[in-house]
N, C-alpha and C positions, 0 to 999 in steps of 0.2 A: 858315863857320868852317874854319880850316885843320886838317888832320889832324896828330896828334902825330908826332914824329920816329921813335919806336919802331915805330909801325904802318907808316909808309912803308918803313922799313928791313926789316921783316918781309915786306911785300908784295914788295919788290925781291928778297929772298932766295927767296921762293916762286916768283916768275916766273923767276928765274935757274935754279933747280933744275928747273923744268918745261921750260925751253928745253934744258938739258943732257940731260934724260931723253928729250925728243923727238928730239934729235940721235942719241943712242945707239940709240934704237929704230929710227929711219930707217936708220942704218948696219946694224943687225941685219936689218932687212927686206930691204935690198939683198943682204946676204950670203945670206939664206934664199932669195931669188929665184934667185940664181946656183946655189945648191945644188939647188933644185927643178929648174932647167933641166938641170943635169948628171945628176940622178937620172932625169929623163924620158928623156934620151938613152941612159943606161945600160940603162934598162928596155926601151926599144925595141930596142936591140942584143941584149939577153938574149932578148926574145921572138922575134927573127929567128933567133937561134942555136938555142935550145931552146924548143920549144912547151910541153913538160911538164917541170916542175921535179921533181927527185928530193928525197928527204927531207933529204939533206945540203945541197942548195942552199937549201931552205926554212930550215934551221937557220942557214946563213950569212946569208941575207937578214934573219932575225930578229936576228942578232948585229949586222949593220950598222945596223939600225934602232935597236937599243938603244944602240950607240955614238954614233949621231947624237943621240939624246935626251940621252945623257950630256954630249955637247959643248954642246947647247943649255942644259942646266941649269948647266953650268960657266960659260957666257957670262952667263947671268942672274945667277949668284952673283957673278961679277966686277963686273957692272954695279951690282948692289945694294951690294957692298962699297965701290966707288968713291963711290957716292952717300952711303953711310953715313959714309965718311971726310970728304966735303965737308960733310955736315950737322953732323958733330962739330966740324969747324973753325969753321963758322958759329955753332954753339952756343957755342963758346968765346969768339968775338968778342962774341956777345950777352951772355954772362955778364960779360965785361969791361965792356961798356957799362952793364949793369945795376948792376955794382959801382960804377962811376963815378957813375952817377945816384944810387945809394944814399948815397955819400959827400957828393954835392952836397946831397941832401935833408937829411942830418944837419947839414951846415953851415947850411942855411937854417933848420932847426928851432932850432939853437943861437942863431942871430942873432935869430930871432923871440922866443925865450924871454928873451934879453938885453934886447931892446927893450921887451917887455911888462913886465919887472921894473923897468926904469928909468922907464917912462912914469908920470906922475902926472896926475890930472884937473886940468886948468887950461885956460887959454886956448890953450896950444900943442897941446892934444889934437886940436883941429880941423885943425891943420896936419899932424900925424903920421898922421891917419886915412887919407889917400889912399895913403900908403906901405904901411900894413897891408893895405889892399884889394889892392894889387898883389901883396903877399906871399901873401895867401890864394889869389889866382888862380894864382900860380906853384905853390903847394902843390897845388891841385886838378889842375893840368896834370901835375905830377910824379906825383901819385897815379894819374891816368889812365895815364900812361906806364908806371908800375910794374905796374899791373893788366894792361895790354896785353902787357907783357913777360912777366908770369907766364903769361898765356894762351898766348902764343907758345911759352914753354918747356914748358908742359903739352902743347900740340899736338905739339911736337917729340918730347917723351918718349913720347907715344902712338904717333907714327909710328915712332919707334925700336923700341918694343916690338913693334909689328906687323911691322916689317921683320926683327926678331930672330926672331920666330915663323916667318916665311916662310923665313928662312935655315936655321933648325933643321929645318923640314919638308923643305927641299931637301937638307940634309945627310943626313937619314934616307933620302930617296929615292936619293941617290947611294950610300949604304951598301948599300941593298937591291940596287941595280944591280950593285955590286961583288960582293955575295954571289951574284947570279945568274950573273955572269961566272965566278966560282970554281966554281959547280955545273956550268956548261957545260964547263969545262976538265976537271973531275974525271970527268965522264961521257962523255968523248971527243966533245964537241960535239954529242951527240944530245939536243937540248933543244927543247921546244915552248913554247907559250904557258903563262902562269902558271896559267890556269884548268884546263888538262888535263895539265899536266906531271907532277904527282904520280900521277894516275890512269894515265898512260902508263907511268911507271916501274914501278908496282905490277903492271900487266898484263904488262909485259915480264918481270919477275921470275917471275910466275906461269907464264908460257909456258915460261920456262927450266926451272922445276921440273918441269912436265909433260913436257918433252923429256927431262929426266934420268930420270924414272920410266919413260918409254917405252923409253929406251935400256937401262935395267936389265932391263925385261921382254923386250926383244929379245935381250939377252945370255943370259937364262935360256932363252928359246925356242931359241937357237942351241945351247946346251949340251944341251938335251933332244933336239934333232935329231941332234946328234953321237952321243949315246947310242943313239938309234934306229938310226942308220946302222951303228954297231958291232954292235948286236943283229941287224940285218938281215944283216950279213956273217957273223956266227956262225950264224944260221939258214940262210943259203945253204950254208955249209960242211956243216951237218948234213943238209941235204936233197939233197946231191949223190948218194949211193947210191940214194935214193928216186927220183930223176929217171931213173936207168938202168933201174930196175925198171918205171917207167911207160912208158919207150920200148919195152921188150920186150913189155909187155902190149899196146901199140898195134900192134906188128908181128904178134902172134898174132891180134889182133882183125881185122886186114886179111885174114888167111887164111880167116876164116869166110865161108861163102857169102853172097851178096847177099840172098837171100830171108830168112835169119834176121836180117840187119842192118837190114832195112827196118822190122821190127816194133819194134825197140828203138832206132831212129835218134834220136828226139827226146830220150829219156832219156840216151842216150850223150853227145849233144852238150852237154846241160846239165851232166852230171857232169864231162865233160872240160873244159868252160870254167871251171867252179868249181875243179877240181883243178889246172888249169894256171896259174891266177892265183897268182903268188908274191909280188908286191910291190904296195903301194898307197901313193900319195903322201899324206903326213899333212896336206897343205895344201889341195890341190885334189881329193883322192880319186880320182886317176887310177890305173887298174889296169895292171899289167905282168905279162906271162906269164913262164914259167920260162925260155924260150929267149932272153929279152932280157938283154943284158949289164948287170952291176951299175954299170959306169961311166956308162952312159946314164941309169939311174935316179938316180944320185948327181948327175949334171949337171942333171937336171930339177929336183931338190929345191933345188940351189944357185942355180938361175936365179930362184927365187922371191925371193931377197934381192938388193937393189941395192947392190953394192959394199961400202964400209966403213960405210955408215950403218945397216945391219941393218934396213932397212925392207922389209916383205913386199910383193912386187909382185903 
């Protein structure tokens, strides 16, 4: 039994769409192979140039990958849109064919109703009966064709709805990628993967806050040290006459005989060492005697701080 015309036409449309899809996919595969070869060449060149990638290079690599994915999604969207347009055009043709078949069926039904109304049971009824059988066969075939066309239209509608959902999903992905690109440009291209991006930014801001706190503490320590240096200068000015008295006492002590000095030698050295200590470093607790210059003590304290960062060495 021969297949109806509608089913054959639907099969031809499906085969044609599959052929076009295979051609587009083959073309896309060839393009992807060329891109893969180019990427391999660039990767080998990059490995020869730099064995270790910096963070900026990693971010740039991620950006290139995202742009490539965006291009691939755009290509798939273009392919699906072209297929959608072709399917819509074919659906329009099918609707026209279905409409023509419907008009023909209505005409056939009208003719059948007219024949049945005019027919009267007589001897001629046996002669008209073969024509009615042919009309019934035509009606059955037309009903089958209409059912097949309805099934084809339902399948096409389902495929259109699925493709529409896929297109919407692709559009959402593209919007997400565009948002990712905007975030990368706002953050000066320091961007990592989606899983650790937010955590990295939070850690980065926390480290910045800690650095600000440490800077404020260092400034406070610097102000305290400046106050200490000023107090030490005032203390040095006040101790200037006492130093002269101590030098005179040391001269008189040298005139005492050696026998009397040997009995009190240890106590004298201890008291002299303690009395001669005039300055103590507030950071490393290094002691300085009275005869050391104040500029040397000041240079020692300032050496504990590294430049403009106010970090204690």
